[in-house]
C-alpha positions as CSV (number, residue, x, y, z in Angstrom):
1,M,14.4,138.5,69.2
2,N,10.7,138.6,69.8
3,T,8.1,136.7,67.5
4,A,7.4,138.8,64.4
5,D,10.9,139.8,64.2
6,R,11.7,135.6,64.4
7,S,9.1,135.3,61.6
8,I,10.8,138.3,59.9
9,A,13.9,136.8,59.7
10,M,12.3,133.1,58.6
11,R,10.6,134.2,55.9
12,R,13.5,137.0,54.6
13,Y,15.4,133.4,53.9
14,R,13.3,130.5,53.0
15,V,15.2,130.6,49.8
16,V,18.2,129.8,51.6
17,R,16.1,127.5,54.0
18,F,14.6,125.2,50.7
19,I,18.0,125.0,48.8
20,A,19.6,123.3,52.7
21,R,16.4,121.0,52.4
22,L,17.6,120.0,49.1
23,L,21.2,119.8,49.9
24,I,19.5,117.9,53.1
25,D,17.2,115.5,51.5
26,A,19.4,114.3,48.4
27,G,22.0,114.2,50.7
28,Q,25.1,116.5,50.9
29,P,28.3,116.3,48.7
30,D,31.8,116.1,49.9
31,E,34.0,117.9,47.6
32,R,36.5,115.1,46.6
33,I,33.1,113.2,45.0
34,G,31.1,116.4,44.0
35,T,31.0,115.4,40.4
36,E,30.2,112.0,40.8
37,W,27.2,113.2,43.8
38,A,25.4,115.2,40.9
39,R,25.8,112.6,38.2
40,R,24.4,110.0,40.6
41,L,21.4,112.8,42.4
42,L,20.1,113.2,38.0
43,Q,19.8,110.1,37.5
44,D,17.9,108.6,40.9
45,E,14.8,109.5,38.5
46,A,12.4,109.4,42.6
47,K,14.5,111.6,43.6
48,M,14.9,114.3,41.5
49,R,11.1,113.9,40.9
50,S,10.3,114.4,44.1
51,I,12.3,117.9,44.4
52,F,11.1,119.0,41.2
53,E,7.2,118.0,42.9
54,R,8.4,120.5,46.3
55,F,9.7,122.7,44.4
56,V,6.6,123.1,41.6
57,R,4.3,123.2,45.0
58,R,6.0,125.6,47.9
59,F,6.7,128.3,44.4
60,G,3.5,128.3,44.0
61,R,3.0,128.2,47.4
62,A,5.2,131.3,47.3
63,S,4.0,133.4,44.7
64,Q,0.0,132.7,45.1
65,P,-2.5,135.6,44.0
66,T,-5.4,136.6,45.9
67,G,-7.8,134.4,46.2
68,L,-6.0,131.5,44.5
69,R,-5.1,128.1,47.0
70,V,-2.6,125.8,46.4
71,G,-1.1,122.5,48.0
72,R,-2.4,119.2,47.5
73,S,-5.8,116.9,47.1
74,Q,-6.5,114.0,48.2
75,L,-9.2,112.1,46.4
76,L,-11.2,108.8,46.9
77,W,-11.7,106.1,44.3
78,S,-15.5,106.4,45.5
79,T,-17.8,109.0,47.3
80,S,-15.6,107.0,50.9
81,A,-12.5,105.7,52.0
82,Q,-12.8,101.7,51.4
83,E,-10.1,99.6,53.1
84,L,-7.4,98.4,51.4
85,V,-8.0,101.5,48.3
86,P,-5.5,103.7,48.8
87,T,-6.2,107.0,47.8
88,L,-4.7,109.5,44.7
89,N,-2.9,112.4,46.1
90,T,-2.0,115.1,43.6
91,D,1.7,116.7,42.8
92,V,-0.1,120.5,43.2
93,T,-4.0,121.9,42.5
94,V,-4.3,124.8,42.4
95,Q,-7.9,126.1,43.2
96,E,-10.5,129.1,42.9
97,S,-13.5,129.5,43.2
98,D,-14.7,128.1,39.5
99,W,-11.2,126.7,38.3
100,T,-9.2,123.7,39.8
101,R,-5.7,122.9,37.8
102,V,-4.1,119.1,38.8
103,I,-0.4,119.2,38.5
104,E,1.4,116.7,37.6
105,C,5.5,116.8,38.5
106,K,7.5,114.2,36.9
107,Y,11.3,113.5,36.1
108,M,12.2,111.6,33.3
109,R,15.6,111.9,31.3
110,A,13.7,110.7,28.1
111,F,10.4,113.2,27.8
112,A,8.5,110.4,25.6
113,N,9.2,106.7,24.4
114,H,9.7,104.7,22.1
115,A,6.5,102.9,22.0
116,Q,5.3,100.5,19.3
117,H,7.8,100.8,15.4
118,N,10.1,103.6,17.5
119,V,7.3,106.0,17.0
120,E,8.0,108.3,20.1
121,M,4.6,109.1,22.4
122,F,4.0,110.2,25.5
123,H,4.3,107.7,28.7
124,P,1.1,105.7,29.0
125,E,1.6,105.8,32.8
126,H,1.8,109.3,33.3
127,L,-1.0,110.1,31.1
128,R,-3.3,107.1,33.0
129,Q,-1.9,109.0,36.1
130,I,-3.8,112.3,34.8
131,Y,-6.8,111.2,33.8
132,A,-7.4,109.2,37.1
133,Y,-6.8,112.3,39.3
134,L,-8.9,114.6,37.0
135,S,-11.4,112.1,37.1
136,R,-11.9,112.1,40.3
137,A,-11.0,115.6,41.1
138,W,-14.6,116.0,38.8
139,D,-16.7,113.9,40.5
140,G,-16.0,116.0,44.0
141,I,-16.1,119.7,42.1
142,G,-18.9,118.9,39.9
143,S,-19.9,120.6,36.6
144,S,-19.7,124.2,37.4
145,T,-16.2,124.0,37.7
146,K,-13.7,124.4,34.9
147,L,-11.1,121.3,35.5
148,D,-7.9,120.9,33.5
149,G,-4.3,119.5,33.9
150,V,-0.6,119.3,33.6
151,L,2.2,117.3,33.6
152,L,4.8,119.2,33.9
153,Y,8.3,118.1,33.5
154,P,12.1,119.7,33.8
155,A,13.9,120.5,30.8
156,I,17.5,121.5,30.2
157,A,17.2,122.8,26.7
158,A,14.2,124.4,24.5
159,N,10.4,123.4,26.0
160,V,8.0,121.2,24.4
161,E,4.4,121.9,24.7
162,R,1.5,120.2,23.5
163,S,-2.5,121.2,24.3
164,I,-4.5,117.4,23.8
165,D,-7.8,116.4,24.4
166,L,-7.5,113.0,27.7
167,G,-11.1,111.7,27.8
168,G,-12.5,114.7,27.8
169,F,-10.3,116.6,29.7
170,R,-7.0,119.1,28.7
171,V,-4.1,118.2,29.5
172,R,-0.9,120.0,29.0
173,V,2.1,118.1,28.6
174,M,5.1,120.1,28.6
175,Q,8.6,120.6,29.6
176,L,9.9,124.0,31.5
177,S,13.3,124.9,30.7
178,L,15.5,124.9,34.4
179,A,18.4,126.6,31.4
180,Q,17.0,130.5,31.3
181,P,17.4,132.7,33.7
182,W,15.0,132.9,36.3
183,S,13.1,135.8,35.7
184,S,12.1,133.8,32.1
185,L,11.4,130.8,34.5
186,R,9.3,132.6,37.2
187,D,7.3,134.5,34.6
188,E,7.6,131.3,32.5
189,L,5.8,128.7,35.9
190,R,3.6,131.7,37.1
191,G,1.7,130.9,34.1
192,V,1.7,127.2,34.2
193,L,0.5,127.3,37.7
194,F,-2.1,130.5,37.6
195,A,-2.9,131.1,33.9
196,K,-6.5,129.7,33.1
197,A,-6.7,130.1,29.7
198,M,-5.2,126.3,28.4
């Protein structure tokens, strides 16, 4: 098989390779303990968040329209790297010449948390994180570029979506229903990633 044929075959089996990679990353289930393996995986928020993040980023790269770039961005807290100060690494960044969207992927069994007086609120650490990304991205791209953000959570049931102002940045906090047919999920995720109007 020549190089061109090998490349075509690899593209053709991209989805199969992606599913295999998820199984390898999550640990191969044994038939006897398949149910227990799935239950443990769903309870492992860090692992599920990583799987969801990679799914969204890989989907974006595979379906990005011409002129858009999908990937991760590495942002600095100041104009230059400093010793002992970590960089900020976005989950997914979608960029065009005059527009940027930062998407932070989360996985939590509870979409909102109970704050004071049993009032549900968005997770403050998630809001702080997306705000930090948007603030640093704004300093890097300047006022000639439109910038917005999305906090994206997977959901099994119906979607929940709120558009909020976060320190001058427009941010959508939303759930993406994974229970819907693939064609609907695909269209909705394309809208999350690529639709400019928020």
